[in-house]
DOTOR-989095 format. One record per residue: z, y, x of N, C-alpha, C in turn. Coordinates in steps of 0.02 Angstrom, whole numbers. Layout:
residues N
+--------+---------+--------+--------+----------+---------+--------+---------+--------+
!   n_up ! n_north ! n_east !  ca_up ! ca_north ! ca_east !   c_up ! c_north ! c_east !
+--------+---------+--------+--------+----------+---------+--------+---------+--------+
!      Z !       Y !      X !      Z !        Y !       X !      Z !       Y !      X !
...
+--------+---------+--------+--------+----------+---------+--------+---------+--------+
end
This chain:
residues 219
+--------+---------+--------+--------+----------+---------+--------+---------+--------+
!   n_up ! n_north ! n_east !  ca_up ! ca_north ! ca_east !   c_up ! c_north ! c_east !
+--------+---------+--------+--------+----------+---------+--------+---------+--------+
!   2097 !    -472 !    101 !   2056 !     -474 !      61 !   2001 !    -445 !     90 !
!   2003 !    -362 !    144 !   1935 !     -364 !     162 !   1914 !    -414 !    205 !
!   1950 !    -465 !    246 !   1930 !     -496 !     313 !   1875 !    -569 !    266 !
!   1903 !    -578 !    213 !   1860 !     -617 !     157 !   1823 !    -601 !    145 !
!   1807 !    -542 !    121 !   1750 !     -515 !     104 !   1703 !    -517 !    167 !
!   1715 !    -482 !    235 !   1683 !     -480 !     282 !   1646 !    -565 !    304 !
!   1700 !    -617 !    302 !   1676 !     -678 !     300 !   1612 !    -710 !    256 !
!   1612 !    -672 !    184 !   1591 !     -697 !     145 !   1504 !    -666 !    161 !
!   1522 !    -606 !    157 !   1452 !     -558 !     197 !   1421 !    -611 !    248 !
!   1448 !    -621 !    293 !   1438 !     -649 !     364 !   1403 !    -714 !    341 !
!   1430 !    -754 !    290 !   1397 !     -807 !     283 !   1327 !    -807 !    242 !
!   1318 !    -757 !    195 !   1270 !     -744 !     144 !   1212 !    -718 !    226 !
!   1214 !    -680 !    254 !   1168 !     -666 !     308 !   1146 !    -732 !    360 !
!   1192 !    -761 !    373 !   1189 !     -847 !     415 !   1139 !    -867 !    355 !
!   1147 !    -890 !    304 !   1110 !     -914 !     282 !   1038 !    -899 !    248 !
!   1033 !    -827 !    248 !    971 !     -786 !     239 !    918 !    -806 !    312 !
!    947 !    -797 !    362 !    913 !     -815 !     424 !    863 !    -901 !    423 !
!    934 !    -927 !    406 !    918 !    -1000 !     404 !    846 !   -1009 !    355 !
!    867 !   -1003 !    297 !    810 !     -979 !     250 !    720 !    -957 !    277 !
!    731 !    -916 !    312 !    694 !     -884 !     350 !    641 !    -941 !    417 !
!    703 !    -943 !    440 !    684 !     -971 !     503 !    662 !   -1035 !    501 !
!    675 !   -1079 !    423 !    640 !    -1149 !     428 !    591 !   -1136 !    395 !
!    564 !   -1066 !    342 !    498 !    -1088 !     300 !    438 !   -1054 !    337 !
!    427 !   -1073 !    403 !    389 !    -1054 !     459 !    306 !   -1072 !    427 !
!    309 !   -1137 !    396 !    217 !    -1156 !     366 !    234 !   -1161 !    310 !
!    287 !   -1137 !    270 !    290 !    -1139 !     194 !    296 !   -1097 !    161 !
!    273 !   -1085 !    101 !    242 !    -1013 !      75 !    325 !    -986 !     51 !
!    300 !    -918 !     82 !    365 !     -867 !      62 !    397 !    -853 !     -2 !
!    323 !    -851 !    -27 !    341 !     -825 !    -120 !    270 !    -863 !   -145 !
!    287 !    -899 !   -224 !    244 !     -902 !    -240 !    234 !    -872 !   -327 !
!    190 !    -873 !   -337 !    170 !     -838 !    -402 !     95 !    -882 !   -426 !
!    121 !    -948 !   -453 !     44 !     -978 !    -454 !     29 !   -1020 !   -528 !
!    -31 !   -1027 !   -535 !    -63 !    -1058 !    -583 !    -33 !   -1141 !   -603 !
!    -25 !   -1160 !   -665 !      6 !    -1231 !    -680 !    -83 !   -1275 !   -658 !
!    -77 !   -1324 !   -633 !   -129 !    -1361 !    -626 !   -139 !   -1411 !   -674 !
!   -212 !   -1400 !   -684 !   -238 !    -1442 !    -757 !   -279 !   -1483 !   -747 !
!   -296 !   -1477 !   -677 !   -363 !    -1531 !    -641 !   -316 !   -1593 !   -635 !
!   -350 !   -1647 !   -631 !   -328 !    -1703 !    -591 !   -372 !   -1739 !   -532 !
!   -345 !   -1786 !   -511 !   -379 !    -1824 !    -444 !   -417 !   -1890 !   -491 !
!   -412 !   -1900 !   -535 !   -449 !    -1960 !    -569 !   -550 !   -1931 !   -541 !
!   -552 !   -1948 !   -508 !   -650 !    -1974 !    -497 !   -655 !   -1985 !   -430 !
!   -720 !   -1985 !   -413 !   -749 !    -2005 !    -347 !   -719 !   -1929 !   -305 !
!   -708 !   -1975 !   -249 !   -687 !    -1918 !    -202 !   -750 !   -1891 !   -167 !
!   -748 !   -1846 !   -141 !   -806 !    -1828 !     -94 !   -774 !   -1746 !    -29 !
!   -773 !   -1781 !     24 !   -753 !    -1727 !      89 !   -786 !   -1686 !     99 !
!   -752 !   -1628 !    120 !   -773 !    -1568 !     137 !   -809 !   -1549 !    204 !
!   -848 !   -1563 !    205 !   -904 !    -1561 !     268 !   -886 !   -1504 !    321 !
!   -834 !   -1495 !    371 !   -788 !    -1434 !     394 !   -856 !   -1399 !    436 !
!   -887 !   -1441 !    470 !   -948 !    -1416 !     502 !   -994 !   -1373 !    479 !
!  -1018 !   -1403 !    404 !  -1081 !    -1364 !     372 !  -1035 !   -1333 !    312 !
!   -985 !   -1290 !    307 !   -947 !    -1269 !     267 !   -906 !   -1208 !    312 !
!   -898 !   -1148 !    276 !   -873 !    -1074 !     294 !   -857 !   -1040 !    245 !
!   -803 !    -980 !    257 !   -788 !     -931 !     213 !   -806 !    -879 !    258 !
!   -837 !    -838 !    223 !   -879 !     -763 !     267 !   -833 !    -713 !    224 !
!   -794 !    -660 !    258 !   -780 !     -611 !     258 !   -793 !    -542 !    245 !
!   -769 !    -486 !    243 !   -798 !     -412 !     254 !   -758 !    -367 !    253 !
!   -732 !    -339 !    295 !   -666 !     -290 !     281 !   -697 !    -224 !    286 !
!   -667 !    -155 !    243 !   -700 !      -97 !     246 !   -646 !     -33 !    263 !
!   -644 !      16 !    301 !   -623 !       64 !     300 !   -621 !     119 !    244 !
!   -598 !     167 !    242 !   -595 !      195 !     172 !   -648 !     217 !    134 !
!   -689 !     250 !    175 !   -747 !      248 !     156 !   -787 !     186 !    138 !
!   -800 !     143 !     88 !   -834 !       49 !      61 !   -910 !      78 !     94 !
!   -942 !      53 !    146 !  -1012 !       52 !     162 !   -998 !     -14 !    220 !
!  -1079 !     -25 !    222 !  -1098 !      -60 !     267 !  -1089 !     -25 !    335 !
!  -1081 !      50 !    338 !  -1078 !       65 !     399 !  -1010 !      97 !    410 !
!   -943 !      63 !    377 !   -892 !       76 !     422 !   -853 !       5 !    378 !
!   -897 !     -53 !    398 !   -853 !     -121 !     371 !   -851 !    -147 !    447 !
!   -808 !    -221 !    431 !   -845 !     -279 !     479 !   -855 !    -331 !    439 !
!   -881 !    -367 !    478 !   -911 !     -432 !     431 !   -891 !    -500 !    477 !
!   -869 !    -559 !    451 !   -847 !     -631 !     511 !   -858 !    -677 !    450 !
!   -830 !    -735 !    487 !   -808 !     -801 !     454 !   -732 !    -833 !    479 !
!   -735 !    -889 !    436 !   -676 !     -918 !     454 !   -718 !   -1007 !    433 !
!   -682 !   -1060 !    459 !   -685 !    -1120 !     459 !   -638 !   -1147 !    426 !
!   -667 !   -1211 !    372 !   -612 !    -1252 !     349 !   -598 !   -1295 !    396 !
!   -537 !   -1310 !    400 !   -504 !    -1347 !     446 !   -499 !   -1426 !    396 !
!   -511 !   -1435 !    335 !   -502 !    -1510 !     306 !   -515 !   -1474 !    202 !
!   -512 !   -1515 !    178 !   -530 !    -1506 !     117 !   -548 !   -1559 !     85 !
!   -533 !   -1586 !      3 !   -566 !    -1652 !     -44 !   -587 !   -1631 !   -101 !
!   -635 !   -1631 !   -161 !   -631 !    -1630 !    -211 !   -660 !   -1702 !   -236 !
!   -641 !   -1691 !   -318 !   -654 !    -1761 !    -341 !   -709 !   -1738 !   -410 !
!   -767 !   -1784 !   -388 !   -812 !    -1764 !    -464 !   -800 !   -1835 !   -522 !
!   -792 !   -1825 !   -592 !   -796 !    -1851 !    -622 !   -847 !   -1852 !   -696 !
!   -877 !   -1897 !   -700 !   -925 !    -1907 !    -758 !   -991 !   -1858 !   -737 !
!   -992 !   -1846 !   -667 !  -1060 !    -1800 !    -634 !  -1020 !   -1731 !   -634 !
!   -984 !   -1717 !   -637 !   -955 !    -1643 !    -631 !   -887 !   -1636 !   -581 !
!   -890 !   -1584 !   -569 !   -823 !    -1541 !    -521 !   -757 !   -1583 !   -565 !
!   -704 !   -1603 !   -527 !   -658 !    -1623 !    -597 !   -586 !   -1578 !   -544 !
!   -589 !   -1577 !   -477 !   -520 !    -1547 !    -434 !   -564 !   -1527 !   -366 !
!   -506 !   -1493 !   -344 !   -523 !    -1493 !    -254 !   -474 !   -1429 !   -230 !
!   -464 !   -1461 !   -183 !   -410 !    -1429 !    -128 !   -437 !   -1415 !    -55 !
!   -426 !   -1357 !    -43 !   -458 !    -1329 !      48 !   -405 !   -1283 !     69 !
!   -428 !   -1311 !    134 !   -392 !    -1290 !     206 !   -422 !   -1243 !    229 !
!   -396 !   -1188 !    251 !   -448 !    -1151 !     311 !   -389 !   -1130 !    343 !
!   -435 !   -1141 !    426 !   -423 !    -1132 !     481 !   -420 !   -1041 !    498 !
!   -360 !   -1030 !    488 !   -349 !     -952 !     502 !   -342 !    -922 !    567 !
!   -341 !    -987 !    618 !   -356 !     -971 !     689 !   -444 !    -965 !    725 !
!   -463 !    -966 !    670 !   -540 !     -993 !     699 !   -577 !    -927 !    682 !
!   -543 !    -876 !    649 !   -556 !     -803 !     626 !   -617 !    -788 !    669 !
!   -681 !    -761 !    660 !   -730 !     -721 !     701 !   -763 !    -662 !    673 !
!   -790 !    -612 !    714 !   -834 !     -580 !     697 !   -898 !    -564 !    716 !
!   -944 !    -547 !    673 !  -1010 !     -551 !     707 !  -1036 !    -501 !    703 !
!  -1015 !    -418 !    677 !  -1060 !     -356 !     684 !  -1046 !    -326 !    764 !
!   -976 !    -351 !    769 !   -974 !     -308 !     838 !   -998 !    -361 !    928 !
!  -1039 !    -335 !    946 !  -1083 !     -373 !     987 !  -1050 !    -361 !   1051 !
!  -1024 !    -292 !   1061 !   -974 !     -289 !    1118 !   -912 !    -331 !   1131 !
!   -935 !    -367 !   1170 !   -884 !     -433 !    1179 !   -790 !    -392 !   1196 !
!   -784 !    -345 !   1235 !   -739 !     -315 !    1235 !   -693 !    -283 !   1160 !
!   -741 !    -272 !   1132 !   -712 !     -209 !    1053 !   -717 !    -284 !   1010 !
!   -753 !    -330 !   1016 !   -743 !     -397 !     973 !   -690 !    -439 !    984 !
!   -664 !    -453 !   1061 !   -611 !     -478 !    1058 !   -552 !    -429 !   1021 !
!   -543 !    -364 !   1068 !   -469 !     -319 !    1012 !   -466 !    -328 !    942 !
!   -538 !    -326 !    938 !   -532 !     -328 !     832 !   -497 !    -406 !    832 !
!   -528 !    -475 !    859 !   -487 !     -528 !     847 !   -409 !    -520 !    846 !
!   -416 !    -520 !    913 !   -345 !     -519 !     933 !   -283 !    -474 !    877 !
!   -323 !    -407 !    845 !   -280 !     -387 !     811 !   -275 !    -428 !    719 !
!   -328 !    -441 !    719 !   -338 !     -481 !     650 !   -281 !    -540 !    672 !
!   -266 !    -567 !    730 !   -232 !     -632 !     735 !   -163 !    -619 !    741 !
!   -155 !    -563 !    752 !    -68 !     -541 !     761 !    -39 !    -522 !    699 !
!     26 !    -527 !    711 !     79 !     -508 !     657 !     58 !    -460 !    623 !
!     22 !    -385 !    652 !      2 !     -344 !     610 !    -56 !    -346 !    534 !
!    -75 !    -400 !    553 !   -148 !     -445 !     505 !    -97 !    -507 !    446 !
!   -138 !    -559 !    500 !   -151 !     -638 !     458 !    -86 !    -679 !    520 !
!    -52 !    -642 !    566 !    -10 !     -688 !     599 !    -18 !    -770 !    585 !
!    -79 !    -787 !    645 !    -81 !     -834 !     637 !    -30 !    -884 !    682 !
!      6 !    -874 !    729 !     36 !     -908 !     760 !     94 !    -948 !    691 !
!    123 !    -919 !    639 !    146 !     -924 !     617 !    134 !    -960 !    538 !
!     89 !    -931 !    523 !     43 !     -961 !     455 !    -31 !    -984 !    488 !
!    -60 !   -1023 !    541 !   -110 !    -1044 !     565 !   -174 !   -1065 !    497 !
!   -154 !   -1087 !    443 !   -202 !    -1083 !     383 !   -177 !   -1071 !    327 !
!   -236 !   -1035 !    285 !   -232 !    -1039 !     220 !   -256 !   -1093 !    167 !
!   -247 !   -1074 !     96 !   -266 !    -1146 !      68 !   -319 !   -1136 !      8 !
!   -305 !   -1148 !    -29 !   -350 !    -1150 !     -77 !   -368 !   -1194 !   -149 !
!   -296 !   -1201 !   -192 !   -317 !    -1272 !    -250 !   -337 !   -1250 !   -324 !
!   -396 !   -1268 !   -310 !   -404 !    -1286 !    -391 !   -376 !   -1323 !   -440 !
!   -341 !   -1268 !   -485 !   -301 !    -1277 !    -557 !   -342 !   -1276 !   -609 !
!   -403 !   -1252 !   -619 !   -439 !    -1270 !    -682 !   -516 !   -1260 !   -660 !
!   -550 !   -1276 !   -696 !   -630 !    -1291 !    -705 !   -647 !   -1262 !   -789 !
!   -691 !   -1215 !   -788 !   -743 !    -1210 !    -848 !   -815 !   -1194 !   -824 !
!   -844 !   -1181 !   -873 !   -914 !    -1169 !    -879 !   -927 !   -1098 !   -872 !
!   -969 !   -1069 !   -847 !   -958 !     -996 !    -839 !   -993 !    -970 !   -907 !
!   -977 !    -901 !   -918 !  -1015 !     -884 !    -982 !  -1117 !    -883 !   -993 !
!  -1124 !    -885 !  -1062 !  -1205 !     -891 !   -1054 !  -1231 !    -823 !  -1012 !
!  -1272 !    -845 !   -983 !  -1312 !     -759 !    -940 !  -1278 !    -760 !   -882 !
!  -1240 !    -783 !   -862 !  -1198 !     -779 !    -805 !  -1255 !    -790 !   -752 !
!  -1235 !    -765 !   -681 !  -1262 !     -795 !    -616 !  -1251 !    -841 !   -585 !
!  -1190 !    -887 !   -615 !  -1167 !     -918 !    -590 !  -1144 !    -981 !   -631 !
!  -1126 !   -1039 !   -627 !  -1134 !    -1099 !    -692 !  -1074 !   -1112 !   -703 !
!   -997 !   -1097 !   -642 !   -933 !    -1129 !    -648 !   -892 !   -1066 !   -657 !
!   -826 !   -1074 !   -660 !   -773 !    -1024 !    -670 !   -709 !   -1069 !   -637 !
!   -689 !   -1050 !   -582 !   -638 !    -1100 !    -536 !   -564 !   -1053 !   -544 !
!   -514 !   -1087 !   -565 !   -454 !    -1049 !    -549 !   -438 !   -1089 !   -498 !
!   -353 !   -1048 !   -488 !   -328 !    -1082 !    -431 !   -283 !   -1044 !   -385 !
!   -263 !   -1079 !   -366 !   -190 !    -1039 !    -307 !   -219 !   -1033 !   -236 !
!   -219 !    -963 !   -218 !   -230 !     -947 !    -155 !   -156 !    -941 !   -120 !
!   -164 !    -967 !    -55 !   -111 !     -939 !       0 !   -114 !    -926 !     53 !
!    -94 !    -892 !     68 !   -131 !     -853 !     119 !    -47 !    -812 !    157 !
!    -49 !    -813 !    214 !     38 !     -770 !     254 !     87 !    -815 !    220 !
!     90 !    -876 !    192 !    144 !     -870 !     167 !    149 !    -875 !     81 !
!    102 !    -826 !     60 !    119 !     -802 !     -13 !     60 !    -838 !    -66 !
!     61 !    -865 !   -106 !     38 !     -886 !    -140 !     30 !    -848 !   -209 !
!    -33 !    -838 !   -237 !    -37 !     -789 !    -301 !   -112 !    -841 !   -336 !
!   -119 !    -832 !   -393 !   -157 !     -828 !    -445 !   -225 !    -803 !   -416 !
!   -290 !    -860 !   -421 !   -351 !     -818 !    -397 !   -414 !    -856 !   -443 !
!   -451 !    -811 !   -456 !   -517 !     -852 !    -503 !   -575 !    -820 !   -453 !
!   -614 !    -890 !   -460 !   -690 !     -845 !    -425 !   -744 !    -884 !   -476 !
!   -784 !    -859 !   -465 !   -850 !     -874 !    -508 !   -889 !    -908 !   -455 !
!   -907 !    -962 !   -466 !   -948 !    -1009 !    -433 !   -999 !   -1048 !   -457 !
!  -1063 !   -1055 !   -388 !  -1129 !    -1108 !    -424 !  -1105 !   -1166 !   -391 !
!  -1090 !   -1227 !   -423 !  -1077 !    -1301 !    -423 !  -1142 !   -1335 !   -420 !
!  -1145 !   -1383 !   -367 !  -1229 !    -1431 !    -359 !  -1170 !   -1494 !   -345 !
!  -1220 !   -1540 !   -378 !  -1201 !    -1606 !    -354 !  -1257 !   -1664 !   -367 !
!  -1279 !   -1674 !   -297 !  -1355 !    -1705 !    -291 !  -1343 !   -1764 !   -227 !
!  -1358 !   -1830 !   -249 !  -1368 !    -1861 !    -202 !  -1311 !   -1871 !   -134 !
!  -1266 !   -1879 !   -177 !  -1184 !    -1892 !    -150 !  -1155 !   -1824 !   -116 !
!  -1205 !   -1774 !   -112 !  -1178 !    -1723 !     -99 !  -1151 !   -1675 !   -148 !
!  -1102 !   -1633 !   -131 !  -1068 !    -1573 !    -178 !  -1070 !   -1506 !   -117 !
!  -1107 !   -1449 !   -173 !  -1111 !    -1379 !    -135 !  -1070 !   -1327 !   -187 !
!  -1024 !   -1300 !   -157 !   -981 !    -1250 !    -193 !   -990 !   -1189 !   -155 !
!  -1037 !   -1116 !   -211 !  -1051 !    -1063 !    -170 !  -1001 !   -1019 !   -214 !
!   -967 !    -988 !   -192 !   -920 !     -931 !    -236 !   -939 !    -879 !   -249 !
!   -952 !    -841 !   -285 !   -970 !     -755 !    -304 !   -917 !    -728 !   -235 !
!   -956 !    -657 !   -186 !   -895 !     -616 !    -152 !   -852 !    -595 !   -209 !
!   -792 !    -606 !   -156 !   -717 !     -567 !    -237 !   -678 !    -526 !   -172 !
!   -656 !    -481 !   -201 !   -611 !     -429 !    -145 !   -537 !    -455 !   -171 !
!   -508 !    -478 !   -104 !   -429 !     -497 !    -123 !   -391 !    -447 !    -93 !
!   -339 !    -400 !   -134 !   -283 !     -362 !    -100 !   -219 !    -406 !    -61 !
!   -268 !    -363 !      6 !   -224 !     -394 !      55 !   -153 !    -377 !     52 !
!   -129 !    -318 !     23 !    -65 !     -288 !      11 !    -21 !    -347 !    -18 !
!    -65 !    -378 !    -69 !     -1 !     -433 !    -105 !     -3 !    -484 !    -78 !
!    -36 !    -496 !    -27 !     -6 !     -559 !      41 !     31 !    -526 !     89 !
!     55 !    -472 !     96 !     75 !     -440 !     132 !     70 !    -407 !    199 !
!    -23 !    -425 !    200 !    -46 !     -375 !     250 !    -44 !    -294 !    231 !
!     -4 !    -267 !    256 !      0 !     -204 !     262 !    -14 !    -143 !    298 !
!    -41 !    -176 !    367 !    -46 !     -147 !     414 !   -110 !     -77 !    392 !
!   -108 !     -18 !    409 !   -144 !       38 !     425 !   -165 !      78 !    462 !
!   -238 !      59 !    510 !   -240 !      105 !     547 !   -203 !     193 !    551 !
!   -216 !     220 !    619 !   -204 !      299 !     609 !   -258 !     338 !    573 !
!   -253 !     386 !    532 !   -302 !      424 !     491 !   -361 !     443 !    548 !
!   -365 !     454 !    623 !   -397 !      463 !     649 !   -448 !     427 !    654 !
!   -430 !     364 !    653 !   -469 !      302 !     653 !   -509 !     276 !    590 !
!   -470 !     292 !    534 !   -515 !      269 !     475 !   -464 !     239 !    452 !
!   -437 !     257 !    398 !   -383 !      201 !     357 !   -432 !     138 !    334 !
!   -383 !      78 !    326 !   -408 !       27 !     304 !   -402 !      10 !    226 !
!   -463 !      -7 !    199 !   -462 !      -13 !     139 !   -422 !     -82 !    117 !
!   -385 !     -91 !     64 !   -333 !     -146 !      44 !   -373 !    -206 !     26 !
!   -438 !    -185 !      0 !   -482 !     -244 !     -23 !   -518 !    -297 !     42 !
!   -498 !    -356 !     44 !   -553 !     -382 !      85 !   -593 !    -434 !     48 !
!   -658 !    -427 !     48 !   -695 !     -463 !      13 !   -703 !    -541 !     42 !
!   -719 !    -583 !     24 !   -721 !     -663 !      35 !   -767 !    -702 !    -18 !
!   -795 !    -735 !     32 !   -845 !     -801 !      -1 !   -836 !    -848 !     15 !
!   -828 !    -899 !     -4 !   -841 !     -982 !       5 !   -897 !   -1014 !     -9 !
!   -909 !   -1038 !     57 !   -987 !    -1087 !      63 !   -965 !   -1158 !     71 !
!   -951 !   -1206 !     26 !   -926 !    -1277 !      41 !   -993 !   -1332 !     18 !
!   -980 !   -1372 !     68 !  -1025 !    -1420 !      69 !   -975 !   -1490 !     62 !
!   -990 !   -1524 !     26 !   -937 !    -1616 !      30 !   -972 !   -1664 !     36 !
!   -950 !   -1714 !     55 !  -1004 !    -1785 !      45 !   -956 !   -1827 !     14 !
!   -996 !   -1878 !    -28 !   -962 !    -1921 !     -64 !   -928 !   -1968 !     -1 !
!   -861 !   -1982 !    -14 !   -830 !    -2027 !      12 !   -838 !   -2102 !     13 !
!   -879 !   -2134 !     49 !   -909 !    -2205 !      46 !   -842 !   -2273 !     28 !
+--------+---------+--------+--------+----------+---------+--------+---------+--------+
end
C-alpha cells in the first residue's frame, strides 16, 4: 500500500514538472476579461518604429528623485477600425528591448537593465514578450481628459490580468494613434516580487506604464 502511494506521488510530481517545462511561452495563470470586441473592420498595423511603452519605477519614497524611467518597443500589433471608430486591438511588447533613460553612467545603466531582464524581475529569457488585448471599448465620461476607455487583458511574465486604460484615440488620414493615461501596474500581481535590501531603498510595488501607439491603415 505504501509502495502504491509512493508511485502515485512520483507520478504527480513528474506531471507537474512537465506542465511547468512545457509552459515556457504560455500564460502561467489567467484571470481575463471576456472579449467583447470583433475583428470586423479595416485593419491598421502598428508602426513599431514610432510606437513605444514608457515605464517608471519608484523606490519607497515615490518622487522623481527616487525613480527610474525608460521605454519598451512594440514587437507587433494590429487594430481594426469600423465606421470611423476603434473596434479592436492587440499589441505585443518586446520585453528584451527594455531601456533606461535617466542613468547616464553606462555601467550603472547596464547593471539596472541586466537586473530588470533577469529572473528577479521580468525574466526576459523565459518571457520575451508581454501583450495587451483590447476586450471592450467605451466612450470616456463627459469632462474627462481622455476620449476613450480601453478594457483589456494584460499579460506579463506569463500571467494574464484584466487592465483598464483611459486613452486618447485619434484617426486621421489613414493613421491611428492611441495615447494612454499613465497607469500604475502592481508588479506583485504578475509574480515580480523582488525587493532590494532596505539600505538601498525598497522598491514600490507599482510600475507606472503609458502606451503611445501609432498605426497605419493596411492597404
